[in-house]
Structures are given as structure tokens and as C-alpha cells.
C-alpha positions as CSV (number, residue, x, y, z in Angstrom):
1,G,8.9,175.7,203.9
2,I,11.1,176.8,206.7
3,A,10.5,179.2,209.6
4,Q,13.5,180.6,211.4
5,Y,13.2,181.1,215.1
6,C,15.7,183.4,216.9
7,H,15.8,185.4,220.1
8,R,17.8,188.2,218.6
9,P,17.7,188.9,214.9
10,S,21.1,190.0,213.7
11,K,21.9,191.7,210.4
12,L,20.7,189.5,207.6
13,L,23.8,189.7,205.5
14,D,26.0,188.7,208.4
15,R,24.2,185.7,209.8
16,I,24.6,182.1,208.9
17,M,21.4,180.0,209.4
18,F,21.1,176.3,209.7
19,V,17.4,175.4,209.6
20,K,15.4,172.3,208.8
21,K,12.3,172.0,206.7
22,D,9.1,172.9,208.4
23,T,6.5,170.3,207.2
24,R,3.5,172.1,208.5
25,K,1.0,173.8,206.2
26,I,1.4,177.5,205.6
27,P,-1.7,178.6,207.5
28,H,-0.4,176.6,210.5
29,I,3.0,178.3,210.3
30,L,1.4,181.8,210.0
31,T,-0.9,181.1,212.9
32,D,2.0,180.0,215.1
33,A,4.0,183.1,214.1
34,T,1.1,185.4,214.8
35,S,0.5,183.9,218.3
36,R,4.2,184.4,219.1
37,A,4.1,188.0,217.8
38,V,1.0,188.9,219.8
39,A,2.5,187.3,223.0
40,F,5.8,189.2,222.6
41,P,5.1,192.4,220.7
42,P,8.2,194.5,219.6
43,S,8.9,197.6,221.6
44,P,8.3,201.0,219.8
45,A,12.0,201.4,219.3
46,N,12.4,197.8,218.0
47,S,15.4,197.4,220.4
48,D,17.3,194.1,220.0
49,D,18.4,194.4,223.6
50,E,14.8,194.5,224.8
51,K,14.0,191.5,222.7
52,D,16.6,189.6,224.6
53,N,14.8,190.3,227.9
54,G,12.0,187.8,227.6
55,S,10.5,188.3,224.2
56,G,10.6,184.6,223.4
57,D,11.1,182.9,220.1
58,I,9.9,185.4,217.4
59,I,9.6,184.0,213.9
60,T,11.7,186.3,211.6
61,E,12.1,184.1,208.6
62,M,9.6,182.1,206.5
63,R,10.7,179.9,203.6
64,F,7.8,178.6,201.6
65,A,9.8,177.6,198.5
66,R,8.4,174.9,196.2
67,R,5.0,174.9,197.8
68,A,3.0,175.5,194.6
69,P,0.1,173.1,195.5
70,E,-0.6,175.1,198.7
71,F,-1.2,178.3,196.6
72,L,-3.8,176.7,194.3
73,P,-6.2,177.5,192.9
74,S,-5.7,181.2,193.1
75,C,-1.9,181.2,192.5
76,D,-1.6,184.5,194.4
77,V,-0.3,185.7,197.8
78,Q,-3.6,186.5,199.4
79,M,-3.3,183.7,202.0
80,L,-0.3,185.5,203.5
81,L,-2.1,188.8,203.6
82,E,-5.1,187.8,205.7
83,P,-5.6,190.5,208.4
84,Q,-5.2,188.0,211.3
85,Y,-1.6,187.3,210.2
86,R,-0.5,190.9,210.2
87,P,1.4,190.7,213.5
88,A,3.5,187.8,212.0
89,L,4.4,189.9,208.9
90,D,5.5,192.8,211.1
91,N,8.4,190.7,212.5
92,L,9.6,189.1,209.2
93,L,13.2,189.7,208.1
94,Q,13.3,187.1,205.3
95,L,10.6,185.6,203.1
96,S,11.0,183.1,200.3
97,L,8.2,182.3,197.8
98,Y,10.5,180.7,195.4
99,D,8.9,178.4,192.8
100,C,5.4,178.6,194.2
101,G,3.5,178.8,190.9
102,L,2.5,182.5,191.6
103,Q,0.8,184.3,188.8
104,T,0.2,187.6,190.4
105,L,1.4,189.8,193.3
106,A,-1.9,191.6,193.7
107,G,-2.5,192.7,197.2
108,I,1.0,193.7,198.0
109,E,0.3,197.4,197.4
110,Q,-0.6,200.7,199.0
111,S,-4.0,200.9,200.7
112,D,-5.6,202.8,203.6
113,R,-3.4,200.9,206.1
114,K,-1.4,203.1,208.4
115,S,1.8,201.0,207.9
116,S,3.3,198.8,205.2
117,L,2.7,195.1,205.0
118,F,6.3,194.1,205.6
119,P,7.8,196.9,207.6
120,R,11.1,195.1,208.6
121,L,11.6,192.7,205.7
122,E,15.2,192.7,204.4
123,S,15.2,189.8,202.0
124,L,12.5,188.7,199.5
125,D,12.8,185.8,197.1
126,I,10.1,185.3,194.5
127,G,12.2,183.7,191.9
128,R,11.2,180.9,189.5
129,N,7.6,182.0,189.3
130,L,7.4,181.9,185.5
131,K,4.0,183.6,185.2
132,L,5.1,186.8,187.0
133,T,5.3,189.6,184.5
134,N,5.2,193.4,184.5
135,D,1.5,193.3,184.3
136,V,0.9,191.5,187.5
137,I,3.0,193.5,189.9
138,P,1.1,196.5,191.5
139,D,2.5,200.0,190.8
140,T,2.8,200.6,194.6
141,F,4.5,197.3,195.4
142,H,7.6,199.2,196.6
143,T,5.7,201.0,199.3
144,Q,5.3,197.8,201.3
145,F,9.0,197.1,201.8
146,P,10.6,200.1,203.4
147,Q,13.7,198.1,204.6
148,L,14.2,195.7,201.7
149,S,17.9,195.1,200.9
150,Q,17.8,191.9,198.9
151,L,15.5,191.1,196.0
152,W,15.6,187.8,194.2
153,L,13.6,187.6,191.0
154,D,15.5,185.0,189.0
155,D,13.7,183.0,186.3
156,C,10.5,185.0,186.2
157,S,9.1,186.8,183.1
158,F,9.6,190.4,183.9
159,G,10.3,192.6,180.9
160,P,10.9,194.1,178.4
161,N,11.8,196.8,181.0
162,I,12.3,196.6,184.7
163,P,9.0,197.4,186.4
164,S,9.2,201.0,187.7
165,T,8.0,200.0,191.2
166,L,11.1,197.8,191.6
167,L,13.3,200.7,190.7
168,E,11.7,202.6,193.6
169,L,13.1,200.2,196.2
170,H,15.9,202.6,197.2
171,K,17.5,200.5,200.0
172,L,18.3,197.5,197.8
173,Q,21.8,196.1,198.1
174,V,21.4,192.9,196.1
175,V,19.3,192.6,192.9
176,R,19.0,189.4,191.0
177,M,16.9,189.3,187.8
178,T,18.6,186.6,185.8
179,G,16.6,184.7,183.3
180,N,13.8,187.2,182.7
181,Q,12.6,188.9,179.6
182,L,14.5,192.1,179.8
183,E,15.3,193.5,176.3
184,G,17.0,196.4,174.6
185,D,18.4,199.3,176.7
186,L,18.7,198.9,180.4
187,D,17.1,201.8,182.3
188,N,19.4,204.8,182.2
189,G,18.4,205.9,185.7
190,I,20.0,202.9,187.4
191,G,22.9,204.3,189.4
192,I,21.7,207.9,189.0
193,R,18.1,207.9,190.4
194,Y,17.6,204.3,191.3
195,W,19.5,201.5,193.1
196,K,22.4,203.7,194.1
197,E,23.1,201.5,197.1
198,V,23.3,198.2,195.2
199,K,26.3,196.0,195.8
200,V,25.4,193.0,193.6
201,L,23.6,193.5,190.3
202,A,22.8,190.3,188.4
203,L,21.0,190.5,185.1
204,D,22.3,187.4,183.4
205,G,20.4,185.6,180.8
206,N,18.3,188.4,179.4
207,K,18.3,190.1,176.0
208,L,19.9,193.5,176.9
209,T,21.7,195.3,174.1
210,S,23.1,198.2,176.1
211,I,23.5,199.5,179.6
212,G,23.4,203.0,180.9
213,R,26.3,205.1,182.1
214,G,24.7,205.3,185.5
215,I,26.1,201.9,186.4
216,G,29.5,203.6,186.3
217,L,28.4,205.9,189.2
218,M,27.5,203.1,191.6
219,K,30.2,203.5,194.2
220,H,29.0,200.6,196.3
221,L,28.8,198.1,193.4
222,E,30.9,195.0,194.1
223,K,29.7,192.5,191.6
224,L,28.2,193.1,188.1
225,Y,26.8,190.1,186.3
226,L,25.7,190.6,182.7
227,R,26.4,187.2,181.2
228,G,24.3,185.8,178.4
229,N,22.9,189.0,177.0
230,N,23.3,190.7,173.5
231,L,25.8,193.4,174.5
232,T,28.2,194.4,171.7
233,S,30.0,197.0,173.9
234,L,29.8,199.0,177.1
235,P,29.4,202.8,177.1
236,E,32.7,204.2,175.8
237,E,33.1,206.5,178.8
238,G,32.0,205.6,182.3
239,V,31.4,201.8,182.6
240,P,33.2,200.8,184.6
241,S,34.7,204.0,186.0
242,T,36.8,205.3,188.9
243,S,33.5,205.8,190.8
244,N,33.1,202.0,190.9
245,S,35.6,202.0,193.7
246,S,34.4,198.7,195.2
247,L,34.0,196.7,192.0
248,S,35.7,193.3,192.4
249,T,33.8,191.1,189.8
250,I,32.6,191.7,186.3
251,S,31.0,189.0,184.2
252,L,30.4,189.8,180.5
253,S,30.6,186.3,179.2
254,S,28.4,184.9,176.4
255,N,27.7,188.3,174.8
256,K,28.8,189.8,171.5
257,L,31.7,191.9,172.5
258,S,34.3,192.4,169.8
259,S,36.8,194.2,172.0
260,I,37.7,194.5,175.7
261,P,36.3,197.7,177.3
262,P,39.2,200.1,177.7
263,S,37.7,201.6,180.9
264,L,38.5,198.4,182.8
265,V,41.8,200.1,183.8
266,D,39.7,202.5,185.9
267,V,38.9,199.6,188.3
268,G,42.3,197.9,188.2
269,A,42.9,198.5,191.9
270,T,39.9,196.5,192.9
271,L,39.0,194.1,190.1
272,K,39.7,190.5,191.1
273,E,37.5,188.5,188.7
274,L,36.9,189.3,185.0
275,Y,34.9,186.9,182.8
276,L,34.9,187.7,179.0
277,N,34.6,184.1,177.7
278,G,32.2,183.3,174.9
279,N,32.5,186.6,173.0
280,Q,34.0,187.7,169.7
281,I,37.2,189.4,171.0
282,E,40.1,189.2,168.5
283,E,42.8,191.2,170.2
284,L,43.9,192.1,173.7
285,P,44.8,195.7,174.3
286,D,48.4,196.7,175.2
287,G,48.9,197.9,178.8
288,L,45.6,196.5,180.2
289,V,47.1,193.7,182.2
290,E,49.6,195.7,184.0
291,K,46.8,197.9,185.3
292,L,44.8,195.0,186.7
293,V,47.1,194.6,189.7
294,V,44.8,192.5,192.0
295,L,43.3,190.2,189.3
296,K,42.9,186.6,190.5
297,K,40.7,185.1,187.7
298,L,40.6,186.1,184.0
299,N,38.5,184.0,181.6
300,L,39.1,184.7,177.9
301,A,38.1,181.3,176.6
302,H,36.2,180.8,173.4
303,N,36.9,184.1,171.7
304,S,38.7,184.8,168.5
305,I,42.0,185.9,169.9
306,G,44.7,185.4,167.2
307,K,42.2,185.2,164.4
308,S,43.5,188.2,162.6
309,G,47.2,187.2,162.9
310,N,49.3,184.8,160.9
311,L,49.4,181.8,163.3
312,T,50.9,179.2,160.9
313,A,53.8,177.7,162.8
314,G,56.9,177.6,160.7
315,S,55.6,180.1,158.1
316,Q,58.1,181.7,155.8
317,S,59.7,184.9,157.0
318,S,59.1,187.9,154.8
319,S,62.7,188.9,155.3
320,G,64.3,186.1,153.5
321,T,63.7,182.9,151.4
322,N,67.2,181.4,151.2
323,D,68.9,178.6,153.1
324,G,65.8,176.9,154.4
325,D,66.0,177.0,158.2
326,E,67.4,180.5,158.3
327,A,64.4,181.7,156.4
328,M,62.0,180.2,158.9
329,E,60.6,182.4,161.6
330,D,60.5,180.8,165.1
331,P,57.0,179.4,165.6
332,D,57.1,180.5,169.3
333,D,57.9,184.1,168.2
334,V,55.0,184.0,165.7
335,L,52.6,183.1,168.5
336,T,54.0,185.4,171.1
337,Q,53.5,188.3,168.8
338,Q,49.8,187.8,168.9
339,L,49.6,188.7,172.6
340,P,50.6,192.0,174.2
341,Q,54.0,191.9,175.8
342,D,52.7,192.8,179.2
343,F,50.3,189.9,179.0
344,V,53.0,187.4,178.1
345,Q,55.4,188.7,180.8
346,R,52.9,188.4,183.5
347,F,50.9,185.3,182.6
348,G,53.1,183.4,180.1
349,M,51.8,181.7,177.0
350,P,48.8,179.3,177.0
351,E,49.7,175.7,177.9
352,P,49.2,173.4,174.9
353,L,46.9,170.9,176.5
354,T,44.7,173.1,178.8
355,G,44.9,176.5,177.2
356,N,45.6,178.0,180.6
357,C,48.3,180.5,181.4
358,T,49.8,179.6,184.8
359,K,52.9,181.8,185.2
360,D,51.1,184.2,187.5
361,E,49.0,183.5,190.6
362,C,46.1,184.8,188.5
363,M,44.5,181.9,186.6
364,V,43.9,182.8,182.9
365,R,41.8,180.6,180.7
366,M,42.4,180.8,176.9
367,E,41.0,177.6,175.5
368,G,38.9,177.8,172.4
369,N,40.8,180.7,170.8
370,P,42.7,180.4,167.4
371,I,46.0,181.1,169.2
372,T,45.5,178.2,171.7
373,E,44.3,175.9,169.0
374,T,47.4,176.6,167.0
375,I,49.6,176.0,170.1
376,T,47.9,172.7,170.7
377,K,48.2,171.6,167.1
378,G,51.9,172.4,167.1
379,Y,52.5,170.6,170.3
380,L,50.7,167.5,169.1
381,E,52.5,167.5,165.8
382,E,55.8,167.9,167.6
383,E,54.9,165.0,169.9
384,K,54.0,162.9,166.9
385,R,57.3,163.8,165.1
386,Q,59.4,162.9,168.2
387,A,57.6,159.6,168.6
388,K,58.2,158.8,164.9
389,E,61.9,159.7,165.3
390,M,62.2,157.5,168.4
391,A,60.5,154.6,166.6
392,M,63.0,155.0,163.7
393,E,66.0,155.1,166.0
394,T,64.7,152.0,167.8
395,E,64.3,150.2,164.5
396,V,67.9,151.1,163.4
397,V,69.3,149.8,166.7
398,E,67.4,146.5,166.5
399,N,68.6,146.0,162.9
């Protein structure tokens, strides 16, 4: 557990904090934070400048990660919500309850209080509490976090849908719900009614089969992580779209995509990282690469690119069968034809030993595809042939 002390809280997303572990028990930390809050109450305007003029060291951050024994036997958050600690909660900007063995969030809900429990909290991490499900989060949970901008819920058990109270957190900029129990269709209201300010949306490691077109309307979205779901496609129109004018990273790896979403061209001016590895993609579309003008990382590894083509190096040309070598099609041409011309011109062909295309400053990974396996096989066979020829020449000279 860590408590961050500062004279002047800056914007949470901009500050870098170097803090050491606070070994005190949670009640002791809360008591200390409360006494400081009472001694130096915030002004009505919550002015940072006034806080600099003698407010003292106000505790604005509490990290209680991996303190499960201290939450026994109740496995809830009631200890934090005791009335005597309210002044401390009023000042919090960041709270971590990561891996605390929580089984319920009861108590963080609307009541007859005049104000919310966490009026200034900007970041909340309750990840890796495996017993947290939709049934144990109060319906009015969102009313207690009017300023929340970062929500970390990785490795819990929320699902099959996102709890409606979480969708009502309208100031969120970062949402992480990787490794939960989300299934089927993602809520269609995301990007339309909910989470319109989100910049980072991470839903990796769930069982989603489709996402709504609303994601294509999220103009602030910078990073979209959907790795390890059951997606077979994205909405044909609208995800991504030109409205995603800030989108720089898309991760769709380890899904069941059979083709590359054509609408990627709509974010070609901003997209820097694209991860499509571990899918079932057989072909790359013509003209896509030339639209992705700022791309820095492209991962196409472990797909089926080249599966549908004839990749047998040295195969007979259909145009002729006479005179041996003249009837053989150049193996390099056979392989090159399996990739779009604009792809080869920009990135080059995969290297035989790594499967990477390194011609452009954008690193392209292609290992684990039929086309790269054929290139590697041909390279090794040629190396073996040359070594054999060299050995024979050496033997002749020696004789």
C-alpha cells in the first residue's frame, strides 16, 4: 500500500510519481490522511494556488494493492467507508485496491449523503479481484465518482455484459476490462450514449463476438485493444471510421478474422500500430498499405497468408512444358505474386530466417504464414544445395 503526499496535485495523466511502499496498516493510513485533511481543508473553489499557501501535505493517492489479508473476513470495502474517514476520501485523486480479494463493492452507492464518496477521484484500480461480478456492484456505483477518468478492472469476472452503472461514468478516458467474462455483442451504446470521451479502450481476453458501430464515432479514441476475443469481423461500415481521428493503435490479434477490415484506410493518417497476428487472414487487400502512411508497426504473424496460392517454388509454368529451365517459373515471382504490389514495394518480401519485412522503417512481422514458411524452406534448401556443391568441388580439387 502506498500513500502519495503532495503539496499541489497536478493532472493525474501528466504526473510521474516515485513512491515507496507504506508498510502501515490501512486504518493507520486512513487516520493519518483524515487528520491532514481536517487540518488543511480544501477551499470551496478547490484552488491549487490556495493549497500552495500553507495547506500542508494532503494525501491524494492511496495504493492498497495486494493487501487481501487486511480485508478479511468481510472481503468488502466497508473499512474505507467508515464515516470518520470521509475527509480523507474527499481529497483522493487515485485509489488502488488491486488484488485485495474483494468479493463485493456494496456501500459504494447512492444514499442520503449530500455529496459523493469520492468527489475528486480521477483513477480507480480494482483489478484482479476475481470474485467481482455484475451481481456485486451497486446500480448507483457511478454516482460516487463524478470526476473519474481512469477505470482499471482487469482480471475480474464482470460479464456477460458490461454493468450499466459503469457505462454511466461519462468522464472516463481510460477503460481497461481485460480478462473478464464479457461475451457476445458489445453494448451498441458505447461511443453513442456512453464513454464518448474514452481515449483508451482495452477489452482483451474476453469472449466478444461483435462490437457496435458506436466505437467508430469515438473521436477521442487513441488506442483500441480487442485481442483474444472471438471476433470474426468488424462492422462493415464504421469501425474504424474517419470519426476516429485520433486513433493510433488497433490490436485485433488472436481473434477469428478471415480478412483485414477495409475501413482501416479511414484512419490511415493516424494509425501507427496495427496488430492482426493470430487470425485466419489468407490475403492482403490491394491498396491498403499505401493508405497507412504513418504506420510504424504491423504484425501479421501466424495467419494463413499465401494459403490459397500456389507457393511451390520451381513449379511448372502453365504457359509451357518444353526445354526444362525455360518452362520453370521464377520461384521469387511465384511468391511475390501472393502479396499486393504496394505491399512489396514498400516493405519488401519477408526475410527467410525471421519472417520480417525490413525494407521500410515500419517493422512488419510475417512469421508463421504459409508464404514465409515456403520462403524459409526454399532458402534452407538452397543453402543445403550450395553446401553440397561446395563439398563436391572441394572433393574434386583434393583428388
